C-alpha positions in Angstrom: 101.1 86.7 84.9 104.5 87.4 86.3 106.9 89.3 83.9 110.1 87.6 82.5 109.6 84.5 84.7 109.0 80.9 82.8 109.4 77.2 83.9 111.2 75.8 86.9 114.4 78.2 86.5 111.7 81.2 86.8 110.0 79.9 89.7 113.3 79.3 91.4 114.6 82.8 90.7 111.2 84.2 91.8 111.4 82.5 95.1 115.1 83.4 95.8 114.5 87.0 94.7 111.4 87.1 97.0 113.5 85.7 100.0 115.8 88.8 99.5 113.2 91.1 101.2 111.1 88.7 103.3 113.7 86.0 104.2 115.5 86.0 107.5 119.4 86.2 107.3 122.6 86.3 109.2 123.0 90.3 108.2 120.5 92.8 108.0 119.8 94.5 104.7 122.2 96.7 102.7 120.5 99.8 101.6 121.5 102.4 99.3 120.0 105.1 97.3 120.5 108.2 95.2 118.5 110.8 93.5 118.7 113.6 90.8 120.2 116.6 92.3 117.9 119.7 92.1 114.7 117.7 91.9 111.8 119.2 93.9 110.3 116.2 95.6 107.7 118.4 97.2 105.7 118.5 94.0 105.3 114.5 94.1 101.9 113.7 95.6 100.7 110.7 93.6 102.3 107.7 92.1 101.5 104.8 89.9 103.2 101.4 89.5 105.0 100.6 86.1 106.6 97.8 84.5 110.3 98.4 83.9 111.2 96.9 80.4 113.2 93.8 80.8 113.4 93.6 84.4 112.8 90.3 86.5 109.8 89.9 88.7 108.5 87.2 91.0 105.2 85.4 90.7 102.0 87.6 91.2 101.6 86.7 94.7 105.1 87.9 95.7 104.7 90.8 93.3 101.4 91.9 95.2 103.2 91.7 98.7 106.4 93.7 97.4 104.0 96.5 96.1 102.0 96.4 99.3 105.0 97.1 101.5 105.9 99.9 99.2 102.6 101.2 98.9 102.4 101.2 103.1 105.8 103.1 103.0 104.9 105.8 100.6 101.2 106.2 101.8 102.9 106.9 105.2 104.8 109.7 103.6 101.7 111.4 102.3 101.8 109.8 98.7 98.7 108.5 97.1 98.7 105.7 94.5 96.5 106.1 91.6 96.0 104.2 88.2 95.4 107.1 86.3 97.5 110.3 85.7 100.3 110.3 88.6 103.2 112.6 89.4 105.7 110.1 89.9 106.1 106.5 88.2 107.4 103.8 90.5 108.8 100.4 89.2 111.0 97.5 90.7 113.5 94.8 89.6 114.8 92.0 91.3 118.2 89.9 90.8 120.2 87.1 92.7 123.7 86.6 92.7 125.7 83.6 94.1 128.9 83.7 96.1 131.2 81.1 97.2 131.5 81.1 101.4 134.6 79.2 103.0 134.3 77.8 106.3 137.4 76.5 107.9 138.8 75.1 111.6 141.8 73.6 112.7 143.3 72.4 115.8 146.8 72.3 117.0 149.9 74.7 117.3 152.3 75.8 114.8 153.9 74.0 112.3 153.3 70.3 111.7 150.8 69.8 114.4 146.8 69.6 114.7 143.9 68.9 112.3 142.0 71.1 109.9 139.3 71.2 107.5 137.5 73.6 105.2 134.3 73.4 103.5 132.7 75.7 101.1 129.0 76.7 100.2 127.3 78.8 98.0 125.0 81.5 99.4 122.5 83.7 97.4 122.6 87.3 97.6 119.2 89.0 96.5 118.9 92.7 95.1 115.6 94.5 94.9 116.0 97.7 93.0 113.1 100.3 93.4 113.2 103.2 90.9 110.9 106.6 90.6 110.6 108.4 87.4 109.2 112.1 86.6 106.6 111.3 84.1 106.8 114.8 82.6 110.7 114.6 82.1 110.9 111.2 81.6 113.8 110.9 84.2 114.9 108.8 86.7 114.6 111.1 90.0 115.2 108.4 92.9 116.7 105.0 93.0 117.3 102.6 95.8 118.3 99.3 96.2 118.2 96.5 99.0 120.7 93.6 99.3 120.4 90.8 101.5 121.6 87.2 102.1 118.8 85.0 101.2 117.4 82.5 103.9 113.7 82.1 103.5 111.3 81.4 106.0 108.1 79.2 105.6 106.4 81.5 108.1 104.3 83.9 106.2 103.7 86.1 108.8 107.5 86.4 109.6 108.1 86.8 105.9 105.8 89.8 105.7 107.2 91.5 108.6 110.7 91.1 107.3 109.5 92.5 104.0 108.3 95.5 105.4 110.9 96.2 107.8 113.1 96.1 104.5 110.8 98.5 102.5 110.8 100.9 105.7 114.6 100.8 105.6 114.7 101.4 101.9 112.3 104.4 101.9 113.4 105.9 105.1 115.5 108.8 103.3 112.7 109.4 100.8 111.8 111.9 100.0 115.6 113.1 100.3 116.7 116.0 102.4 118.5 118.4 100.1 120.7 121.2 100.9 
């Protein structure tokens, strides 16, 4: 059962949130990350998925697809997923914000001539936040987020390709290079 999602509103939020990472959009993902200074990331070899208390998640299918995309990226970095004791705990949450977009056009020159029009529309901006915790210290050691304009596709293969691309971009700098 998905966490924190109920009824029609929940299904809409789940769809919009997944579209963040699997939809096609007019702009690429905006990706940011941060990490705890002084953390020795070389000691992390295994990880375990954990639920973040109070976090929003999509339905079970979308949840599995997001985790599969992250698993693939972490495996490519030499990490091993486990269901038991792990060096690192990994969790995620999603959110959708709405912004007003204005489109205007006009013809004519100078004052008093020509015609014009303006329309507004609501665009949905989705964010996926991925957090990594050290279970021994119970401290957040790495966090990253991907933000994207939501424009979902009905093509499942295209959606998965976009999701994998987003997670590759998000985890490109994991583990972080420290000075």
